[in-house]
C-alpha positions in Angstrom: -13.1 -11.8 -0.5 -9.5 -10.2 0.0 -9.3 -6.9 2.5 -6.3 -4.8 3.2 -6.1 -2.9 6.3 -3.1 -0.5 7.1 -1.8 0.9 10.5 0.2 3.6 10.0 1.5 3.9 13.6 2.7 0.0 13.1 4.1 0.8 9.6 2.2 -3.0 8.7 0.0 -4.1 6.3 -2.5 -6.6 7.1 -3.8 -9.2 4.2 -7.2 -10.6 4.8 -8.8 -13.5 2.6 -12.4 -14.5 3.7 -12.1 -12.6 6.9 -9.1 -14.8 8.1 -5.6 -13.0 8.5 -3.0 -14.7 5.6 -0.1 -12.3 6.5 1.4 -8.7 7.5 4.0 -7.1 6.0 6.4 -4.2 7.0 5.5 -0.9 4.9 6.9 2.5 4.9 4.3 5.3 5.1 3.8 9.0 4.2 6.2 11.5 6.0 4.8 14.2 8.2 4.8 16.6 5.7 3.0 14.5 3.0 1.2 11.9 5.1 -0.9 8.9 4.2 -4.6 9.7 4.3 -6.7 7.7 6.7 -10.1 6.2 5.7 -12.1 3.6 3.8 -10.5 3.4 -0.2 -10.6 0.5 -2.7 -8.1 -1.0 -5.0 -8.9 1.1 -8.4 -6.3 -0.2 -10.9 -2.8 -2.4 -11.0 0.2 -2.0 -13.0 2.9 -4.7 -13.3 6.8 -3.0 -13.6 5.4 1.0 -13.1 8.9 2.0 -13.6 11.1 4.0 -11.4 10.6 4.3 -7.7 7.6 2.6 -7.8 9.2 -1.0 -7.6 7.8 -4.0 -9.6 3.9 -3.7 -8.7 1.4 -0.5 -8.1 -2.0 -0.8 -6.8 -3.7 2.3 -7.3 -6.2 3.7 -4.6 -9.3 5.9 -5.1 -7.8 8.6 -2.7 -8.6 12.0 -4.1 -5.1 13.6 -5.0 -4.4 17.3 -6.6 -0.9 16.2 -8.0 -0.4 12.4 -8.8 -2.3 9.9 -7.3 -2.1 7.3 -4.1 -1.3 3.8 -3.9 0.2 0.4 -2.6 3.4 0.0 -4.3 7.2 -2.1 -4.2 9.9 0.3 -4.0 13.6 0.7 -5.5 14.7 2.0 -2.0 14.3 -0.9 0.6 16.1 0.8 3.3 12.9 2.8 3.6 10.5 0.0 4.6 9.5 0.7 8.3 9.8 4.6 8.0 7.6 7.6 7.6 9.4 8.8 4.5 6.8 8.4 1.4 4.6 11.2 -0.5 1.6 9.6 1.0 1.9 6.3 -0.6 2.2 3.0 1.2 5.9 1.3 -0.1 6.3 -2.4 0.3 9.4 -4.5 -0.3 8.9 -5.7 -4.0 8.8 -9.4 -2.9 6.1 -8.7 -0.6 3.6 -6.7 -3.0 4.4 -9.4 -5.7 3.1 -12.1 -3.4 -0.2 -10.6 -2.9 -0.6 -8.2 -6.3 -2.1 -11.5 -8.3 -5.0 -12.5 -5.4 -5.9 -8.8 -4.6 -8.4 -7.9 -7.5 -9.7 -4.5 -8.4 -12.0 -3.4 -6.1 -10.5 -4.6 -3.0 -11.4 -2.7 0.1 -8.4 -1.0 1.6 -8.8 0.7 5.4 -6.1 3.0 6.6 -5.9 3.7 10.4 -3.9 5.9 12.2 -3.1 3.6 14.8 
């Protein structure tokens, strides 16, 4: 079983398999005006090469959104990783999301914490 936790204040994503930490990754999070919503969510869809600013992979989350969607995705702006600059999504280096994408099934639980 796979689980993802994201700690917004640390700007890190932790990837678990069978309750064991496999790896952690630096991420970009939402900027103050468009923060990443904390809570318990799940992966609802996955897309290879979504295009544009989303980098090479997209994993959509079931976070309610009025204008668009929230997700974990790659980026065409690698300088942004480690910063609070997104519109609420979690950005990863393309090489990092490409590592976890094939082993993260739809339905995976994602826990987003403030700290």
